[in-house]
Structures are given as C-alpha cells and as structure tokens.
C-alpha positions as CSV (number, residue, x, y, z in Angstrom):
1,X,104.1,169.7,89.8
2,X,103.8,166.1,88.8
3,X,103.2,163.2,91.2
4,X,106.1,161.0,92.3
5,X,106.3,157.6,90.7
6,X,107.5,154.3,91.8
7,X,111.2,154.0,90.9
8,X,111.3,150.2,91.3
9,X,111.4,148.1,88.1
10,X,108.0,147.1,87.0
11,X,109.1,143.9,85.3
12,X,112.2,141.9,84.4
13,X,114.4,143.6,81.8
14,X,114.3,142.5,78.2
15,X,117.9,142.2,77.0
16,X,116.9,142.7,73.4
17,X,115.4,146.0,74.2
18,X,118.5,147.1,76.0
19,X,120.8,146.1,73.1
20,X,118.5,148.1,70.8
21,X,118.5,151.1,73.0
22,X,122.3,150.9,73.4
23,X,122.8,151.4,69.7
24,X,119.9,153.8,69.1
25,X,121.0,156.2,71.9
26,X,124.7,155.9,71.4
27,X,125.9,153.7,74.3
28,X,127.5,150.9,72.3
29,X,128.2,150.0,68.7
30,X,129.5,146.8,67.1
31,X,133.1,147.4,66.2
32,X,133.7,147.9,62.4
33,X,130.0,147.5,61.8
34,X,130.0,149.0,58.3
35,X,132.3,146.1,57.3
36,X,130.2,143.4,58.9
37,X,131.5,143.8,62.4
38,X,134.3,142.2,64.4
39,X,133.2,139.5,66.8
40,X,134.3,140.2,70.4
41,X,135.0,143.9,69.9
42,X,132.8,146.8,70.8
43,X,132.9,150.6,70.4
44,X,131.5,153.0,73.0
45,X,129.3,155.8,71.6
46,X,128.8,159.3,72.9
47,X,126.7,158.3,75.9
48,X,128.6,155.0,76.5
49,X,132.0,156.6,76.7
50,X,130.7,159.1,79.3
51,X,129.1,156.3,81.3
52,X,132.2,154.1,81.3
53,X,134.5,157.0,82.1
54,X,132.3,158.0,85.0
55,X,132.5,154.5,86.4
56,X,136.2,154.4,86.0
57,X,136.5,157.9,87.6
58,X,134.3,156.8,90.5
59,X,136.5,153.7,91.1
60,X,139.7,155.7,91.0
61,X,138.3,158.5,93.2
62,X,136.9,156.1,95.8
63,X,139.9,153.6,95.8
64,X,142.9,155.9,95.2
65,X,142.8,159.7,94.9
66,X,140.3,160.4,97.7
67,X,141.7,157.7,100.0
68,X,142.7,159.1,103.4
69,X,146.1,157.5,104.2
70,X,146.1,158.7,107.8
71,X,142.8,157.2,109.0
72,X,141.5,153.7,109.4
73,X,138.5,152.9,107.2
74,X,135.7,150.9,108.8
75,X,136.8,147.2,108.8
76,X,140.4,147.9,107.8
77,X,143.0,146.2,110.0
78,X,145.2,149.4,109.9
79,X,145.7,152.7,108.0
80,X,147.0,152.1,104.5
81,X,148.2,154.0,101.5
82,X,147.1,153.9,97.9
83,X,148.9,154.9,94.7
84,X,148.7,154.2,91.0
85,X,150.6,153.4,87.9
86,X,150.0,153.0,84.1
87,X,152.1,150.2,82.6
88,X,152.5,149.4,79.0
89,X,150.3,146.9,77.1
90,X,153.3,145.1,75.6
91,X,155.7,143.8,78.3
92,X,158.9,141.8,78.0
93,X,157.9,138.2,76.9
94,X,159.7,136.8,79.9
95,X,157.1,138.4,82.2
96,X,154.5,136.0,80.8
97,X,156.9,133.1,81.2
98,X,157.5,133.9,84.9
99,X,153.8,134.5,85.6
100,X,152.7,131.2,84.1
101,X,150.6,132.7,81.3
102,X,152.8,131.4,78.5
103,X,152.5,127.8,79.7
104,X,149.2,127.7,81.5
105,X,146.9,130.4,80.2
106,X,144.7,128.5,77.8
107,X,141.2,127.1,77.2
108,X,140.3,123.9,75.4
109,X,138.6,124.2,72.0
110,X,136.9,121.8,69.6
111,X,136.0,122.1,66.0
112,X,133.0,120.7,64.1
113,X,134.1,119.0,60.9
114,X,130.6,119.5,59.4
115,X,129.7,123.1,60.3
116,X,133.3,124.3,60.4
117,X,132.5,126.1,63.6
118,X,134.7,126.3,66.6
119,X,133.6,126.1,70.3
120,X,135.1,126.4,73.7
121,X,134.9,122.9,75.1
122,X,133.6,123.8,78.5
123,X,130.8,125.9,77.2
124,X,129.0,123.1,75.3
125,X,126.1,121.7,77.2
126,X,123.8,118.9,76.3
127,X,121.6,115.9,77.2
128,X,121.1,112.3,76.2
129,X,118.2,111.9,73.8
130,X,116.7,108.6,72.6
131,X,114.2,107.6,69.8
132,X,113.6,104.2,68.2
133,X,116.5,102.5,70.1
134,X,119.0,105.2,69.0
135,X,120.6,107.3,71.7
136,X,122.7,110.5,71.0
137,X,124.0,113.3,73.1
138,X,122.5,116.5,71.6
139,X,124.4,119.7,72.5
140,X,124.0,123.5,72.4
141,X,126.0,126.6,73.3
142,X,122.9,128.3,74.7
143,X,122.8,127.3,78.4
144,X,120.1,129.9,79.0
145,X,117.6,128.1,76.7
146,X,119.2,124.6,76.6
147,X,116.0,122.6,77.3
148,X,114.0,124.2,74.5
149,X,116.9,124.1,71.9
150,X,117.7,120.5,72.6
151,X,114.0,119.5,72.1
152,X,113.9,121.3,68.8
153,X,117.2,119.8,67.7
154,X,116.0,116.3,68.7
155,X,113.0,116.6,66.3
156,X,115.3,117.8,63.5
157,X,117.9,115.0,64.1
158,X,115.4,112.2,64.2
159,X,113.4,113.9,61.4
160,X,110.1,114.0,63.3
161,X,107.2,116.4,63.2
162,X,106.2,118.4,66.3
163,X,103.2,116.1,66.9
164,X,105.5,113.2,67.5
165,X,107.4,115.1,70.2
166,X,106.2,112.7,72.9
167,X,108.0,109.7,71.2
168,X,111.4,111.1,72.2
169,X,112.8,110.2,75.6
170,X,115.3,112.2,77.6
171,X,117.9,110.8,80.0
172,X,119.2,112.9,82.9
173,X,119.4,116.6,82.9
174,X,121.5,119.3,81.1
175,X,125.2,118.6,81.7
176,X,128.5,120.0,80.4
177,X,130.2,118.1,77.7
178,X,133.4,117.9,79.7
179,X,131.6,115.7,82.2
180,X,130.7,113.0,79.6
181,X,132.9,109.9,79.8
182,X,131.8,108.4,76.5
183,X,132.4,110.8,73.7
184,X,130.7,108.8,70.9
185,X,127.4,109.9,69.3
186,X,127.7,113.6,70.1
187,X,125.7,116.0,68.0
188,X,127.6,119.3,67.8
189,X,125.6,122.5,68.3
190,X,125.3,123.3,64.6
191,X,125.6,119.8,63.1
192,X,123.0,117.6,61.5
193,X,124.7,114.3,62.3
194,X,126.6,112.8,65.2
195,X,130.4,112.3,65.5
196,X,131.6,115.5,63.9
197,X,133.5,117.1,66.8
198,X,137.3,116.9,67.0
199,X,139.2,116.0,70.1
200,X,139.7,119.0,72.4
201,X,143.0,120.7,72.2
202,X,144.7,123.6,74.1
203,X,144.4,127.1,72.8
204,X,146.5,129.9,74.4
205,X,144.4,133.0,74.9
206,X,147.2,135.6,74.5
207,X,147.4,137.7,71.4
208,X,150.8,137.3,69.8
209,X,152.5,140.2,68.0
210,X,156.0,141.1,66.8
211,X,158.2,143.9,68.2
212,X,160.6,145.6,65.9
213,X,161.8,144.5,62.4
214,X,162.6,141.0,63.5
215,X,160.2,138.4,62.3
216,X,161.5,135.3,64.2
217,X,161.0,134.1,67.7
218,X,163.4,136.9,68.9
219,X,160.8,139.5,68.2
220,X,157.8,137.6,69.6
221,X,155.7,139.5,72.2
222,X,152.2,139.5,73.5
223,X,149.4,141.9,74.2
224,X,148.8,141.7,78.0
225,X,146.0,139.4,79.1
226,X,145.8,141.3,82.4
227,X,147.0,144.5,83.9
228,X,148.3,142.9,87.1
229,X,151.8,141.9,85.9
230,X,152.7,145.4,85.1
231,X,152.1,146.3,88.7
232,X,154.1,143.4,90.1
233,X,157.2,144.1,88.0
234,X,157.1,147.7,89.1
235,X,156.7,146.9,92.8
236,X,160.3,147.8,93.7
237,X,160.1,151.0,91.6
238,X,157.0,152.2,93.3
239,X,158.4,151.5,96.8
240,X,161.7,153.2,96.1
241,X,160.3,156.3,94.3
242,X,157.2,157.0,96.4
243,X,158.3,155.7,99.8
244,X,155.1,153.9,100.4
245,X,155.1,151.6,103.4
246,X,153.4,148.2,103.7
247,X,150.4,147.9,103.8
248,X,149.7,149.8,100.6
249,X,148.0,149.3,97.2
250,X,148.9,150.0,93.6
251,X,146.0,150.6,91.3
252,X,145.8,150.6,87.5
253,X,143.1,151.0,84.9
254,X,143.9,149.8,81.4
255,X,143.1,147.6,78.4
256,X,143.7,143.9,78.3
257,X,143.3,141.4,75.5
258,X,142.3,137.8,75.4
259,X,141.8,135.8,72.3
260,X,138.5,134.3,73.5
261,X,137.4,131.3,71.4
262,X,133.7,132.2,71.6
263,X,133.0,135.8,72.8
264,X,129.4,136.1,73.8
265,X,126.6,137.9,75.7
266,X,127.0,141.4,74.4
267,X,130.1,143.0,76.1
268,X,130.2,140.4,78.9
269,X,132.9,138.3,77.2
270,X,135.0,140.3,74.8
271,X,138.5,140.0,73.2
272,X,139.4,143.6,74.1
273,X,138.4,144.9,77.5
274,X,139.3,147.2,80.3
275,X,140.3,146.3,83.8
276,X,140.3,148.2,87.1
277,X,142.8,146.4,89.3
278,X,144.4,146.8,92.7
279,X,147.4,144.8,93.9
280,X,147.4,145.3,97.7
281,X,150.7,144.5,99.4
282,X,150.5,143.5,103.1
283,X,152.4,141.6,105.8
284,X,151.8,137.8,105.6
285,X,150.5,137.7,109.1
286,X,147.7,140.2,108.3
287,X,146.8,139.0,104.8
288,X,143.7,137.0,105.9
289,X,142.3,140.2,107.6
290,X,143.0,142.3,104.5
291,X,141.4,139.7,102.3
292,X,138.2,140.0,104.3
293,X,138.4,143.8,104.3
294,X,138.7,144.1,100.5
295,X,135.9,141.6,99.9
296,X,133.4,143.6,101.8
297,X,134.7,147.0,100.6
298,X,134.4,146.1,97.0
299,X,130.9,144.5,97.4
300,X,129.6,147.6,99.1
301,X,131.0,149.9,96.3
302,X,128.7,148.4,93.7
303,X,125.7,148.8,95.9
304,X,126.5,152.4,96.6
305,X,126.4,153.1,92.9
306,X,123.1,151.5,92.4
307,X,123.3,147.8,91.8
308,X,120.5,146.0,93.6
309,X,121.4,143.8,96.5
310,X,118.8,141.3,95.2
311,X,120.8,140.8,92.0
312,X,124.3,140.9,93.6
313,X,126.1,138.1,95.4
314,X,129.5,137.3,96.9
315,X,130.5,133.8,96.0
316,X,133.5,132.2,97.7
317,X,135.4,129.7,95.4
318,X,135.4,126.1,96.4
319,X,138.7,124.4,97.0
320,X,138.8,122.8,93.5
321,X,138.2,126.2,91.8
322,X,141.2,127.9,93.4
323,X,144.3,128.6,91.4
324,X,147.4,126.7,92.7
325,X,148.8,129.8,94.3
326,X,145.6,131.1,95.9
327,X,144.5,130.6,99.5
328,X,141.1,132.2,98.9
329,X,139.2,133.8,96.1
330,X,135.7,135.4,96.1
331,X,133.7,136.6,93.1
332,X,131.3,139.5,93.1
333,X,128.6,138.3,90.7
334,X,125.5,140.0,89.2
335,X,122.3,138.4,87.9
336,X,122.7,139.5,84.2
337,X,119.3,139.1,82.3
338,X,120.9,137.0,79.6
339,X,121.8,134.3,82.1
340,X,119.3,131.6,83.2
341,X,117.3,132.4,86.2
342,X,119.3,131.8,89.4
343,X,122.7,132.1,87.7
344,X,125.1,135.0,88.1
345,X,128.0,136.4,86.0
346,X,131.3,137.6,87.5
347,X,131.8,141.3,87.9
348,X,135.0,141.2,90.0
349,X,137.3,138.8,91.6
350,X,139.0,139.3,94.9
351,X,141.9,136.9,95.3
352,X,144.4,136.2,98.1
353,X,147.5,135.5,95.9
354,X,150.0,135.0,98.7
355,X,153.5,135.8,97.6
356,X,153.3,133.9,94.4
357,X,153.6,136.8,92.0
358,X,156.6,138.6,93.5
359,X,158.3,135.3,94.1
360,X,157.8,134.2,90.5
361,X,159.3,137.4,89.2
362,X,162.1,137.3,91.7
363,X,163.4,133.7,91.6
364,X,165.7,132.3,89.0
365,X,167.8,134.0,86.4
366,X,167.2,134.2,82.6
367,X,170.0,132.8,80.5
368,X,170.6,135.5,77.8
369,X,171.6,132.8,75.3
370,X,168.4,130.7,75.7
371,X,165.0,131.1,74.2
372,X,162.9,133.0,76.8
373,X,159.7,131.3,75.7
374,X,161.1,127.7,75.7
375,X,158.8,125.5,77.8
376,X,160.7,124.2,80.8
377,X,159.4,121.6,83.2
378,X,160.7,120.4,86.5
379,X,160.9,116.9,87.8
380,X,157.2,117.0,88.9
381,X,156.2,117.8,85.3
382,X,155.0,121.3,86.0
383,X,156.3,124.3,84.2
384,X,159.2,125.9,85.9
385,X,159.2,129.7,86.2
386,X,162.3,131.7,85.5
387,X,162.2,135.2,87.1
388,X,164.4,138.2,86.8
389,X,166.8,137.2,89.6
390,X,166.2,140.6,91.2
391,X,165.5,140.9,94.9
392,X,161.9,142.0,95.4
393,X,161.7,141.6,99.1
394,X,160.5,144.5,101.2
395,X,162.4,146.0,104.2
396,X,160.3,147.9,106.7
397,X,162.1,151.2,107.6
398,X,160.6,151.3,111.0
399,X,160.9,147.7,112.2
400,X,163.8,146.7,109.9
401,X,161.9,143.5,109.2
402,X,162.5,142.0,105.7
403,X,159.8,139.9,104.1
404,X,158.1,139.2,100.8
405,X,154.6,140.8,101.0
406,X,151.4,138.9,100.4
407,X,149.1,140.3,97.8
408,X,145.3,140.8,97.8
409,X,144.0,141.5,94.3
410,X,140.6,143.1,93.7
411,X,140.3,142.9,89.9
412,X,137.2,144.4,88.3
413,X,136.1,144.6,84.7
414,X,135.2,148.1,83.6
415,X,133.2,146.8,80.6
416,X,131.3,144.3,82.7
417,X,130.6,146.9,85.4
418,X,129.3,149.2,82.6
419,X,127.1,146.4,81.3
420,X,125.7,145.6,84.8
421,X,124.9,149.3,85.4
422,X,123.1,149.4,82.0
423,X,121.1,146.4,82.8
424,X,120.3,147.6,86.3
425,X,119.3,151.1,85.0
426,X,116.9,150.0,82.2
427,X,113.3,150.3,83.2
428,X,109.8,151.0,81.6
429,X,106.9,152.6,83.3
430,X,103.6,154.2,82.2
431,X,103.2,158.0,82.4
432,X,100.7,160.4,80.9
433,X,101.7,162.3,77.8
434,X,101.0,166.0,77.1
435,X,97.3,165.1,76.3
436,X,96.9,163.0,79.5
437,X,97.0,159.7,77.6
438,X,99.0,156.8,79.2
439,X,102.3,156.2,77.5
440,X,105.1,153.8,78.1
441,X,108.3,155.6,79.2
442,X,111.7,154.0,78.8
443,X,114.0,155.3,81.4
444,X,117.6,154.6,82.4
445,X,117.8,155.0,86.1
446,X,121.6,155.6,86.5
447,X,123.0,156.8,89.8
448,X,123.6,160.5,89.2
449,X,127.3,160.1,89.9
450,X,127.7,157.8,86.8
451,X,125.0,159.2,84.6
452,X,126.5,160.2,81.2
453,X,124.6,163.6,81.2
454,X,124.1,165.2,84.6
455,X,121.4,167.7,83.6
456,X,119.6,169.0,80.5
457,X,118.7,172.6,80.0
458,X,115.5,173.5,78.1
459,X,114.0,176.8,77.2
460,X,110.2,176.3,77.3
461,X,109.8,178.1,74.0
462,X,112.2,179.6,71.4
463,X,111.2,183.3,72.1
464,X,110.9,186.0,74.7
465,X,114.6,185.7,75.6
466,X,114.3,182.2,77.1
467,X,116.9,180.5,74.8
468,X,119.4,183.2,75.7
469,X,119.0,182.6,79.4
470,X,119.1,178.8,78.9
471,X,122.3,179.0,76.8
472,X,124.0,181.1,79.5
473,X,123.0,178.6,82.2
474,X,124.3,175.8,79.9
475,X,127.6,177.5,79.5
476,X,127.9,178.0,83.3
477,X,127.1,174.3,84.1
478,X,129.2,172.9,81.3
479,X,132.4,174.1,83.0
480,X,131.5,171.9,86.0
481,X,129.8,168.8,84.6
482,X,128.5,167.2,81.4
483,X,125.2,168.9,80.5
484,X,123.0,169.0,77.4
485,X,121.1,171.8,75.7
486,X,117.8,171.1,73.8
487,X,115.2,173.5,72.4
488,X,113.6,171.2,69.8
489,X,110.1,169.8,70.2
490,X,107.6,169.8,73.0
491,X,109.1,169.9,76.4
492,X,107.4,166.5,77.2
493,X,109.3,164.9,74.3
494,X,112.5,166.4,75.4
495,X,111.9,164.9,78.9
496,X,111.4,161.5,77.3
497,X,114.6,161.8,75.3
498,X,116.6,162.6,78.4
499,X,114.9,159.8,80.3
500,X,116.3,157.3,77.7
501,X,119.7,158.8,78.1
502,X,119.6,158.4,81.9
503,X,119.8,162.2,82.6
504,X,118.8,162.6,86.3
505,X,117.7,166.3,86.2
506,X,116.1,168.5,83.6
507,X,116.1,172.3,84.1
508,X,113.4,174.4,82.3
509,X,113.5,178.1,81.7
510,X,110.0,179.4,81.3
511,X,107.9,182.6,81.6
512,X,108.3,182.8,85.3
513,X,112.1,182.8,84.9
514,X,111.8,186.2,83.2
515,X,110.2,187.8,86.2
516,X,111.8,186.1,89.3
517,X,115.0,184.4,88.0
518,X,113.8,181.0,89.1
519,X,113.9,177.8,87.0
520,X,112.1,174.4,87.2
521,X,114.1,171.3,88.1
522,X,112.5,168.0,87.2
523,X,113.7,164.7,88.8
524,X,114.0,161.8,86.4
525,X,112.9,159.1,88.9
526,X,110.3,160.7,91.1
527,X,109.1,163.1,88.4
528,X,109.0,165.8,91.1
529,X,109.3,169.4,89.9
530,X,110.4,172.3,92.0
531,X,111.7,175.8,91.5
532,X,115.0,177.3,92.6
533,X,117.0,180.5,91.8
534,X,118.9,180.2,88.6
535,X,122.1,181.2,90.3
536,X,121.8,178.2,92.7
537,X,121.6,175.6,89.9
538,X,125.2,174.6,89.9
539,X,125.3,174.0,93.6
540,X,122.0,172.2,93.6
541,X,122.9,169.7,90.9
542,X,126.5,169.2,92.2
543,X,125.1,168.5,95.7
544,X,122.6,165.9,94.3
545,X,125.3,164.2,92.3
546,X,127.8,164.0,95.2
547,X,125.2,163.2,97.7
C-alpha cells in the first residue's frame, strides 16, 4: 500500500512540455507533418481522439440524451425538451447571405512588404520607442512576451549593443496597433525598417468552394464557419417532425471552418475545428431568465469535469462588444498557460440572440434571376438580408399563441475544451522509484469520465498463469470501456506510462490472485492501492467513472 499524495499542481504548467507530451504520447500531431505541416490544422492521435470523443459524449449525454424533459432542473424557469440534428457542412449560399456572414464575417489583415508576412491587424501590439531623437512604434505578435521582444527589437533596430540598453526610452505601455492614430514609423513584427506595412483591408473568413461541374459564380458555395445556421434553417422541420414545444433546444456537434489569417497557440485558434452548439428556443417574455439559466449551467459543467475554479471565469460582454442583434453575451474563459498572467481565452460563448436568426431566414424573398451573393445595402448603408420568404413563426398548440421565438445560444469549442482539459490535467510530482530513489513523475490528471483509457490491466509477471487471467479480465472490461493491456517491463514503469496517458486506475494480477481471486487496484492521483474480487472489477471501475 503506497501513501496518498497531494493531487494539487505543484507548479505552473510549462506549455512546451505539454506540446511535447501531446506528440510523444499520441494526443495531437501537426497535420501533414511529413510534408512540413499545414498551419492551423491538427490531427488527433490514439489518445487524443479518445479524449475529445469522451468530452463530446459527456456534453451530449449531459445536455441532450440524458436530459429529463418532465422535470425542472435547478434554476430553470420551466421544464424543457432537448433534441439534436446533424446538418451538412456545405449549405445553400443564400444561408450565409441571410445570416450576414457573406457581407460581415471578416477580419482586417495587413501585409509587410519587406518580410512578405501577413498579420491580423488587431493582433499586432507595440510601443513607442525613442533613441537619439528618432521615435518609432515597434510591434510584435507575441502579446505574452511583448515587453521583452520589443526591447530586443529596439536594440536591433537602432543597432545598439546590450550594454547601451539604458539609452533607449519608452513611451506609454503596450497597446494594440488599431488604437494608434498616426500610422507612420511603424516597425512590423518581422521587419528591419519602419514603414513596411500595407493599409489594413477586409478578409472574409469563409472557405470558398465550388459545387458541381459549374466553375462560375453559379457554383460558388462555402464551408460553414459555424454550425448554428444549420439548426436555424431546420427549425420548422424539427418542430413539425418531433412535435417539440417551446421552450426546447436543438443541439449539434460538428466541424466548422474559418480561414484564420494567423492561427496560433497550438489548437486554440485553428482553421478547422469542431463545435458543440445549442440553439435554445424560448418565449420572448422568458428569454432573460433562460439566458441566466444557461450561463450558470454551462459554467458549472466545466467545473464538474475538472477545470479549476481558480482558472475559470464568466465574463459578461460590454455594450460595445455586443453583436448588433445581441441583448447579452457572456464568455466562459480559461487561463490558458500560453496567455499572459491575468488573461483568459474563450472556451464558450452564451449569447442572447433575440429573434434575429429566425427573422433573417424568414423575411424577404430571393429573386431566382438575381445573383444570390450580390451585396445589397439599404438606405442606411447596412447590408440587407434576403431570407427564404418562409414563415418560421411558432404556434403553441396549447395556448394558440403565435410568435417568433427568442434564441439563447451556448456555443462551445470541442477543440478548445480538449486543450483546456489537457492543460488542466498536466502535472509533475516527485515519487520514489522501485529502488526508493525520488523520481519526477509526469501525470495527466483527467477526470475519469473523460480519460482516454479508463483502466490498465497488468500481470505482475509473465508466468504462473497471470497473463491468462489478466487477458481474460481485459476482454471482459473492454466490452464496457476503453482499457489497456500491458505486460512489458517492471510494473513501476508500466504505472508511469499510464500516468502520462492519464489512466485513472491500474489493475494488477499477482500471486495472491491465484489463491483468492482478488486483484490490486491502484489510483492514479492518490496512489492508494487496495484489493477487490476480480469479478467486481467492472462494477468498481464503472462506479468510479460515473461517480
């Protein structure tokens, strides 16, 4: 029996170590790595695909399939129903016209004429730097280490040695380039002289493709930048086919694509990613209460699966951040280790969208002789949406009231959630090896419910019938959960390998098993070891996972 150990993290996580472990143990690989890699695209390895699938399954189980339609959850204004769909990645191009994506879904980008690099305009930060009566605005993309990088770039720009560092003066603090009124004398992040940046210009983030054999505008289509629109355009189909009654939610998990100008920070900002979205339809008079309910419910979900409350916040958007259709939006954010201290990255947004989406797809009528992607603007200069012309209002069968439902949208990123759980799980502690010498142990402390491997089965030695018993137990458990069989090397090394994989329980078949049919279960976090009957293993591990 080993002593329990402290399961709290001993020190801040090193992101470089996590990235290294992710590749070495098969969580994540760079896409097309043997050809030099494809920026902004990532492949999930054997452990990574299990982890991400477990997270998606937990989300679907908790939000949809296990939802009790007949009872009122704590904090919910009323009982509600949940259902799901799986819409196509390529939708009719008019969907993106009506939703506003075709006209409005863009970032601003700038190019550097010297380095030939491209940047997202709002991600460039910098500071005014002066030396010998010359002042320039030196920039960097690395907001996490902006101060240090700008100091080093200032020495290089003014061609000074480190010992002359004190001769350089700095004005103000680190600011975003978009806030600078005077655009002269800017030194781009990878440039050696000032004035090499182009004027910012719009860049639509949707991936364009062609449907069918047509090569002109008639065949133009787009990979979806979000899964939400597939839900909105099927609202009437779901109501008519399943007879759900407002309030109800439609959930969807699926791939989305955004042609990010500068993908960064591992899988945090990628060009291909997976979303877990709910569009919750409710009566306009109750929408504020449902918005508050979904904010708290989604925040609590991350904590139940192991994200620390110390690194998780709920941030309500300021008025100037809100989309033109939104009456309220809150982001669930996590303190990712690649961000500067005190900064958080978005995990999930919960938006009160009003009736904007259903109204946009309902109002107007597409002229079959016009170009569906032609930019139209009203008298106010804003793009004018042209919807399907179909009636998407809802009639309550009980009250006979007819209205256009309001929508609350909890929209989570499956990849960002996976990255957050990886960051949260990574830990190092010191444990004695087989000879009693202290040894650093790398351990992934996943919640058992999302751990890629639930249990590992070891025969203590490869003789005396132990492998046969271990394999039989493996086959029994494999039908119920993902387990792993390992008979190679000393049992201590096998424990260490499973600790790195995040396996919460290891089961060892030893000499005592041969006499009393008991096995040893070892807990990854506490290092506690205890014995149970081999026939009780499935129930024991299942109970711990579900508990």
